N, C-alpha and C positions, 0 to 999 in steps of 0.2 A: 452462446453469447451471454445468456442470462446468468449462467453459473459463473462466468468470468466477472461479470459486474458485481455479483454478490461477493465474490472473493475480494475484489478491489475495495468494496465498501468495508468489509471486515478488516482488511489490512490497514486501511486508512484510519479506522476507528482505533485499532490497536496502536498504531503509530502515534496518533494524537494523545491517547491516554498516557503512553510511556514518555512522550516528549514533555508533557505537562509535569509528570512526576519528576523528571530530571531537572526541569527548569525551576520548579517551585521548591523542591525538597533536596535537590542535589543528589538524587538517587543515581549512582553510577551504573547499577545493573539495569535500571530502566532506560538509561541512555544507550546502553549496548543493545537492548531489545528494540529501541526506536530506530537505531541505525540499521539493524537487521531487517526490520519491517520496511524501512525506506527502500532498501535494495530489492526486496521482494515486490514491493509496490511498483517500483520502476520497471521491473521485468514484466509484470502483469499489464502495466499501462502500454508498454511496447507491443505486447501480444494483442491488447485491445485495439490498438491502431491498425495492426495487420488485419484483424478480423473485420474491423469497421470498413477499411478500404476494400476488402474483398466483397463485403456485402453491398457496398455502394456500386461496385462494378457489375452487379447482377442485373 
């Protein structure tokens, strides 16, 4: 679970950095990276939910 949390933090940071670049500078490539990071982040958050629920049931 710790590794999953670290991965989520890293992806959230990457998303934030690229989203700001797109918003402030109009960087299209950063926008694409932000969208990709958002998809990965969504997948990992769903995985976190599964793991969290399983841990709570123990």
